[in-house]
C-alpha positions in Angstrom: 121.6 92.2 81.4 120.8 95.5 83.2 120.1 98.3 80.8 121.9 100.8 83.1 125.4 99.4 83.4 126.6 102.1 85.8 124.0 101.1 88.4 125.3 99.5 91.6 121.9 98.4 92.7 119.5 96.6 90.3 115.8 95.9 90.4 116.4 92.1 90.2 118.6 92.3 93.4 116.0 94.4 95.3 113.1 92.1 94.3 115.1 89.1 95.7 114.6 90.6 99.2 110.9 89.7 98.8 111.2 85.9 98.8 108.5 83.6 97.6 109.0 81.6 100.8 108.1 84.7 102.9 105.0 85.4 100.9 103.9 81.7 101.1 104.5 81.4 104.8 102.6 84.6 105.6 99.7 83.3 103.4 99.5 80.4 105.8 100.0 82.2 109.1 97.5 85.0 108.3 95.0 82.7 106.6 94.7 85.3 103.9 93.6 82.8 101.3 90.9 81.1 103.4 88.0 82.3 101.3 89.8 83.4 98.2 89.2 81.5 94.9 91.4 83.3 92.4 93.0 86.5 93.8 95.2 84.8 96.5 97.4 86.9 98.8 100.5 86.4 96.7 98.8 87.4 93.5 97.2 90.5 95.1 100.6 91.5 96.5 102.3 91.1 93.1 99.4 92.9 91.3 99.5 95.9 93.6 103.3 96.1 93.6 103.5 96.0 89.8 100.5 98.2 89.4 101.8 101.0 91.6 105.2 101.0 89.9 103.8 100.8 86.3 100.8 103.1 86.4 100.7 106.8 86.5 97.2 106.8 87.9 96.2 103.6 89.7 92.5 102.5 89.8 90.6 99.3 90.2 90.1 99.3 86.4 93.9 99.6 85.7 94.5 96.8 88.2 92.1 94.6 86.3 93.9 95.4 83.0 97.3 94.8 84.7 96.3 91.4 86.1 95.0 90.3 82.7 98.2 91.5 80.9 100.5 88.7 79.7 103.7 90.6 80.7 102.5 90.7 84.3 101.7 87.0 84.3 105.1 86.1 82.9 107.0 88.3 85.4 105.4 86.7 88.4 104.9 83.2 87.0 101.1 83.2 86.9 98.8 81.1 84.8 98.1 82.8 81.4 94.5 81.6 81.5 93.6 83.4 84.8 91.3 86.4 84.6 90.1 88.8 87.2 87.4 91.5 87.2 87.4 95.0 88.7 84.5 94.0 91.1 86.6 91.1 92.4 89.5 93.4 93.1 87.2 95.9 94.9 85.7 93.1 97.1 89.1 91.6 97.9 90.5 94.9 99.0 87.6 95.5 101.3 87.9 92.2 103.1 91.5 91.0 102.8 93.5 91.0 106.1 95.8 94.1 106.1 98.1 92.4 108.6 99.5 90.2 105.7 100.7 93.3 104.0 101.8 95.0 107.2 104.1 92.1 108.0 105.7 92.1 104.5 106.2 95.9 104.9 107.9 95.5 108.3 110.0 92.6 107.1 111.3 94.7 104.1 112.0 97.7 106.3 114.0 95.5 108.8 116.0 94.0 105.9 116.8 97.3 104.3 117.5 99.2 107.5 119.8 96.4 108.6 122.1 97.4 105.8 122.6 100.9 107.3 126.3 101.7 108.2 127.2 102.7 111.7 127.3 106.4 110.6 123.9 106.1 108.9 122.5 104.5 112.1 123.5 107.5 114.1 122.1 109.7 111.4 118.8 107.8 111.1 117.9 107.9 114.8 116.4 111.3 114.1 112.8 110.2 113.5 110.6 112.7 111.6 106.9 112.3 112.5 104.2 114.0 110.5 100.9 113.5 108.7 99.4 114.1 105.3 95.7 114.4 104.4 94.2 112.9 101.3 90.7 114.0 100.4 90.7 113.7 96.6 87.6 111.7 95.6 87.2 110.9 99.3 83.6 112.1 99.6 82.4 108.5 99.3 84.5 107.3 102.3 82.5 105.2 104.7 84.4 106.8 107.6 86.7 109.8 107.4 88.0 113.1 108.9 86.1 116.2 107.9 88.4 119.2 107.6 87.2 122.6 108.8 85.4 124.5 106.1 85.0 121.4 103.9 82.2 118.8 103.6 84.5 116.2 102.1 85.7 113.3 104.2 89.4 112.7 104.2 91.9 110.1 105.3 95.0 110.9 107.3 98.3 109.0 106.8 100.8 109.5 109.7 104.3 108.3 109.3 107.6 107.9 111.3 110.4 108.5 108.7 114.1 108.0 109.6 115.4 110.2 106.8 115.8 107.3 104.4 112.8 104.9 104.9 109.4 105.0 106.4 109.6 102.9 109.6 106.0 103.0 110.8 102.6 104.2 109.4 99.1 104.6 110.8 95.9 105.2 108.8 93.4 107.5 110.6 89.8 107.9 109.5 88.2 108.5 113.0 87.3 112.2 113.2 89.1 112.7 116.5 92.5 112.2 114.7 91.9 115.3 112.7 93.7 116.9 115.7 97.4 116.2 115.4 97.7 116.3 119.2 95.8 112.9 119.0 97.4 111.4 115.9 101.1 112.2 116.3 101.7 110.9 119.9 100.1 107.6 118.9 102.6 107.2 116.1 105.5 108.1 118.4 104.4 105.7 121.1 103.9 102.9 118.5 107.4 103.5 117.1 108.9 103.4 120.5 107.3 100.1 121.3 108.9 98.7 118.0 112.3 99.8 119.1 113.0 99.0 122.7 116.2 100.5 124.0 116.2 103.1 121.2 118.2 106.3 121.3 115.8 108.1 118.9 115.0 111.8 118.8 111.5 112.4 117.5 111.1 115.6 115.5 107.7 117.1 115.0 106.2 120.2 113.6 103.5 122.5 115.2 101.0 119.7 115.2 102.1 118.7 118.7 101.3 121.5 121.2 99.9 119.5 124.2 102.0 120.1 127.3 100.5 117.0 128.8 101.8 114.9 125.9 105.3 116.5 126.2 105.3 115.7 129.9 104.3 112.1 129.2 107.1 111.8 126.6 109.6 112.9 129.2 108.3 110.4 131.8 108.5 107.6 129.2 112.1 108.5 128.3 111.1 109.8 124.8 113.3 112.6 123.5 111.5 115.1 121.2 112.0 118.3 119.4 108.9 120.2 118.2 108.0 123.6 116.9 105.9 125.7 119.4 103.6 128.5 118.5 105.4 131.9 118.7 105.0 133.8 121.9 103.7 130.7 123.8 103.3 131.5 127.5 105.9 130.1 129.7 107.8 130.7 133.0 111.6 131.2 132.7 113.7 129.1 135.0 117.2 129.7 133.6 118.9 131.1 130.5 121.5 128.8 129.0 123.2 131.6 127.0 126.5 133.0 128.4 128.3 136.2 127.5 130.9 134.4 125.3 128.4 132.4 123.3 128.5 132.9 119.5 124.9 133.6 118.5 125.6 133.1 114.8 124.4 129.6 113.8 125.1 129.8 110.1 121.6 129.9 108.5 120.1 131.4 111.6 120.8 133.5 114.6 120.2 132.2 118.2 117.9 134.5 120.1 117.1 132.4 123.2 118.1 129.2 124.8 116.4 128.7 128.1 115.1 126.2 130.6 111.4 126.9 131.1 108.1 125.6 132.5 105.0 125.4 130.4 101.4 126.0 131.2 98.6 123.6 130.6 94.8 123.7 130.9 93.4 121.4 133.6 89.7 120.5 133.0 87.4 121.5 135.8 83.7 120.7 136.1 81.5 123.4 137.6 78.3 122.7 139.5 76.3 122.5 136.3 78.6 119.9 134.9 80.1 122.2 132.3 83.9 121.8 131.7 86.2 124.8 131.8 90.0 124.8 131.8 92.1 126.2 134.6 95.6 127.3 133.6 98.4 125.6 135.6 102.1 125.3 135.4 103.6 121.8 134.7 106.4 120.9 137.1 108.5 119.2 134.4 111.1 121.5 132.9 111.5 121.9 129.1 114.0 123.7 127.0 113.1 126.5 124.6 115.4 127.4 121.7 114.4 130.4 119.7 116.2 131.1 116.4 115.8 133.8 113.8 116.1 132.9 110.1 118.6 134.8 108.0 116.8 133.9 104.7 113.3 134.8 105.9 113.2 138.3 107.2 111.5 138.5 110.6 110.9 134.7 110.8 111.4 133.1 114.2 111.3 129.5 115.1 110.4 128.5 118.7 111.6 125.0 119.3 110.6 123.0 122.4 112.6 119.9 123.5 113.3 117.8 126.6 116.9 117.4 125.5 119.2 119.6 127.7 122.5 118.3 126.3 122.5 119.0 122.6 124.0 122.3 121.5 121.3 124.8 120.4 122.7 124.7 116.8 122.2 120.9 116.6 118.6 121.3 117.9 117.9 123.8 115.1 119.5 121.5 112.5 117.5 118.5 113.8 114.3 120.5 113.3 115.4 121.7 109.9 115.9 118.0 108.9 112.1 117.5 109.5 111.7 118.8 105.9 112.8 115.4 104.7 109.4 113.9 105.5 107.7 116.7 103.5 109.8 115.7 100.5 108.9 112.0 101.1 105.2 112.9 101.2 105.6 114.8 97.9 107.3 111.7 96.4 104.4 109.5 97.5 101.8 111.8 96.0 103.5 112.8 92.8 105.4 109.6 91.9 103.4 106.8 93.6 100.0 108.4 93.4 99.0 108.0 97.1 96.5 110.8 96.7 94.3 108.7 94.4 92.3 106.4 96.6 91.9 103.0 95.0 89.7 101.7 97.9 87.2 103.7 99.9 87.1 101.7 103.2 89.7 101.6 105.9 90.6 98.0 105.2 91.5 98.7 101.6 93.2 102.0 102.5 95.5 100.2 104.9 96.4 97.6 102.3 97.1 100.2 99.6 99.2 102.3 101.9 101.4 99.4 103.0 101.9 98.4 99.4 102.7 102.0 98.4 105.3 102.1 101.2 106.8 98.8 100.1 107.1 100.2 96.6 108.6 103.4 97.9 111.2 101.5 99.9 112.3 99.6 96.8 112.6 102.8 94.8 114.3 104.7 97.7 117.0 102.1 98.1 117.4 102.0 94.3 117.7 105.8 94.3 120.3 105.8 97.1 122.4 103.0 95.7 122.5 104.6 92.2 122.7 108.2 93.4 119.7 109.5 91.5 116.8 111.8 92.0 113.3 110.6 92.8 111.8 110.9 89.3 114.8 109.3 87.6 114.8 106.4 90.1 111.1 105.8 89.7 111.3 105.9 85.9 114.4 103.6 85.7 113.1 101.2 88.2 109.9 100.7 86.1 112.1 100.3 83.0 114.2 97.6 84.6 111.0 95.8 85.8 109.7 95.8 82.2 113.0 94.5 80.8 113.0 91.7 83.4 109.7 90.6 82.0 110.9 90.9 78.4 113.9 88.7 79.3 111.7 86.1 80.7 109.4 86.1 77.7 112.5 85.7 75.4 113.6 82.7 77.5 110.2 81.1 77.4 110.2 81.5 73.6 113.5 79.6 73.5 115.6 82.6 72.7 118.7 84.1 74.2 117.9 87.4 76.2 121.6 88.3 75.9 121.2 88.6 72.1 117.9 90.6 72.6 119.6 93.2 74.8 122.9 93.1 72.9 124.9 93.1 76.1 
C-alpha cells in the first residue's frame, strides 16, 4: 500500500519499533499518568510525534487542533469524543516527567543503532559533540542563558552525534553553561558512562579550550580531537614529521605534527582574597597537528588531540567530519522547527527536545534506507503517515484501502 514503491524502508515499519507495550510499561514504571485525567503519557507522546512531523510551525495551539483532529485520533486509535485545550497541553508539558520521554528516546536509539553494520560501527565511533543556542521567543524563559550583547534569555541544546543518529542530549538553561568549556565536557562524560568499554573518539570544535579538561580526558581514557585557537602557547617536546613525509593531504597541507605540552592557569589567592591565575605547564603531553586549507587561502587549523597513533591525515579528516553535526542542527531547525519553543520552562523544553530527536531518528533512518535528502525524507515521511491514516479510515468505513490507493 506504500505510495513510494521504490522505498526499501516504510513509515509503517519504522513506527513498529515504537511498540504499544513499551509505551504502556513506561507509563507504569514512570508513573506519568498518576495525576493525568485526559492527556495520558501515551496520548501526549503520539500527539507530539504527529504534531512535529505534520506541522511546519508547532505551537500549543496547533497541538490542540491536532489532538482534536479526527485523522490523528484514527491513526493512534483514540476516542473520537476526547477533546483537549491549549491550556491543558501547556500545564501538562510543564509538569510531566521528562524521564518517560528520555527512556523512549534511548530505547529507539539503541534499537536503530543495533542495526549498524560492522563497517558502520567503526565509522560511527567518531562522536561529534557540539551545542546550538535557541533564543527565538525565549525572552519569557523562567531560566536561561544570556548571550553577550543580548538581553534575551536562551536555551542551549548540546548533543553527541555519531554521524547518523543523536546518541545523547542535554538541555542547559543555567547561565554557567553559556561557556562551552562547562557544557561540552559534561556531555562527553555522560556519553562515556553510557558506553562502557567504548572505543570512541570525541570530536569537538573551538568550544573546548580548557587544558585541565583535556588532561582529565586523558586520565579517564577518553580520546578527543578538538580545534585549538591559532598560535596557542605551548612547549615543543618532539616533532613527528620526518624528511620523507608527504605534506600533501589532499584538501590541505600538513604544516606541523608535534608532541607538545600546554599551559594552564592555576588559580592563586592573594592576601586580600582576590584570585589571579598563574601560568603553568601541564605535565601530560598532547599532540598538535596544524594543517593549511587549500580551498581557503591563508586558513590554518590547529588541532589538539591525545591520540598519538592515528596518521595526521586521519586526524584532519576526523575533525572535518565534525561538520556533520552542524548539518544535523540545521535539519532540526529548518525541518523539525526546534528553534520554535513550544514550552518555556526547562521541564517542557526537555520533553520537546526528546520528542524532536525521536522524530529526527525516524526520519534519518527513513532517509538513509531510501537514499534521500533531508527535505525529501521529511516530506515523504509525512505523506506516508497521512496515507496510513487514510487507509485506517477506509477500513473503518468498511471499504478496501487497496481499491482506494489503486495498488
